[in-house]
N, C-alpha and C positions, 0 to 999 in steps of 0.2 A: 320587136325589141332591137334587132340588128339595125333597123333604120334609125331608131332613136339614138343608139350608140354612135352611128356614123354621123348623124346630124350634130350630136354633141361634140365629137372630135373635130369636125369642120369648124364649129363655132369657136372652140378653144384655139385652133390653129389661126383662125382669122383674128381673134383678139390679140394673140401673141404677135402676129405679123403687123397689125395696126399699131400696137404698142412700140414695137421696134422701129417702125417707120416714123412715128411721131418723135421718138427719142432721137433718132438719127437726124431728122429734119431740125429738131431743136438744137442739137449740138452743132450743126452746120451754121445755123443762124448765129449762135453764140460765138463761134470762132471767128466769124467775119467782123464782129464788132469789138471783141475783146481778145487781145492776143495774150497767150500765157506768158507769165513772167518766170524766167528761169531762176532756180534757186541761187542765191548768192554764193560765189566761190570764195573760200577763205584764202587770202593772199598774205604773204609776208610783206611788211612795209618795204617800199623801194629804198635801195641803198643810194643815199645822195652822192652826187658827183662832187668830190672835193675840189675846191678852187685853191690855187696857190696862195700862200699867206704872204707872199712878197712878189715884187715885180720880177719877171724873168729876164735874165741876161740875154744878149744876142746869141742866137742858135740854141738856147736852152729850152728844153721841153719839160712839162710837168705831167707825170703819169699818176693819175688817181685810180683807184683808192689806195694805191701803194704809198702815196706821198713822196714819190721819187722825183728828184730833179736830176736831169742828165743833159749834157751838152752834146749836140750833134756837130761833128766836124764839117767844115766847108766842103761843098761838093757832094754831100750825102743827103739822102731823104729820110724822113721819119714818118711812120704811120703807127696807129694804135687801134687795136680791136678789143672789144669788151664782149664777153660771153655772160649772159645772165638768164635767170629763170624768173620771169614775171617781175623784173626790176631788181632782183637780188643778184648781185654780181658773183659769178663763180670763178672767173679768171679774167686777167688782163694780159694781152699779148702786145708787144711792141717791137718794131723793126727799125733798125738804122742800117741803111744799105747804100752801096754805090750803084749808080744807074747802070753800069756796065756788067753787073752781076759778079764782080770779082771779090766782093766782100759783103757779108750780111751778119749783123748781130741781132739775134732774136732773144728778146727778154720775155719771161713768163712769170706772172704772179698768180698763185692759186689760193683760193679761199678755203683751204683745208688745213687742219692742224698737223704739224709734224714736230717730232722731237729731235734732239741732237743725235739720237740713234739713226734717224733718217739720213743724216749725212754719211754715216758708216755704210748704209745700204747703197747709197749713191756711189761711194768710192769703189764698190765692187764692179761697177760698170766701166771704171776708168783704168787706163794703163797704169799699173802701180809705179812705173818709173817716172811718170809725169805728175803725180799727185803732190800737191802742196797746199798748205793752209794759206788763206788769204783774208783780206778785209775789204769790204765794199761799203762805203758810206758809214763806216763805224760798226758794221755787222760782220761777225766772223763767219767764215765758210771754207769751202774747199774748191779747188780747181784742178782740172786735168784733162787729158785727151781721152775721148771716147772713140773707140775704133769700131769698124764694122761697116755695114751698109749705110748707116746714118752717122758717119764719122764727123766729129766736131770737137772743138775745144770748149769745155763747159765750166762755168763758175756757178756754184750754188751757195746761197746764204739763207739764213732763217731770220726773219724779222717778225717779232711778235707772234711766234709759233707758226708762221706762214712761210712756205717755201718761195723763193725767188730764184730763177735760173737765168743765166746769160749764156747763150750758145753762139760760137763763132763758126761760120760756114763760108767757104771751105776752110779747113784747117791748114794754115801755113804759118810759119814763124812771123812773117810780115803781118798777116791778119791778126795773129795773137797780140802783137805789139799795138795794133790799132785799137783792139778791144781793151787792152790794159790802159791805154791813154783815155779812152772814153769812160771806163769805169772809175778812173781816178777823179773824174768830175762829179761822180754821183754823190748826192747828199739826200737825206730824208728829213721830212718834217717830224 
C-alpha cells in the first residue's frame, strides 16, 4: 500500500508539473505575438493655447491663457513658462528682464480660484507702509513691498477669480518705476 501511495503522489506531482509547464509555455508564446494593451487613462481635455485676437504692436507680447497683452521695453528680454498636468494648464509664468541682471519682472498666473479675501491675506506679507490699491489692465488689486529673504515689490490682481502677480526683483525705486511703466501697457482680452 505504501508503494501505491508513493506512485500515486509521484503521478499527481508529474501531472501538476506538466500542467504548469504547458501553461507557462503557452503564455510565453502568447506574449510574443500579442502585447497587452494598457487600460486607457482618463484625461482632462487639453487647454487650448489662446491666440491673440489682434495683431501685436512692436515689442508687445501675448500671454495665454491669461489673455494678457504687455509691452516689453527696448533692451529687455521676454520669456514664458507654462506648467501643466496632461495638457491642462496649472500656471503661466513670464519674465521681462535686463540682460545684466539689474531688473526682473516676474509675472505668475495661477489656475486656482481666489476671492477678494485672498488679497487681504497677501497684504499681511507686505510692509504696511508701502501697501496701496492699484489697477492693472482694468482689474483692481494691491501692491507693496515684501521684505525678507525673498524681498521684492509685488503687485497682485484678481481676474475672473484667478490670481495674477507681478514681482519686481531687486526692489529699488528705479525698478519699481520700470514695473509701473510696463504694467501701464497691460491690457486683457
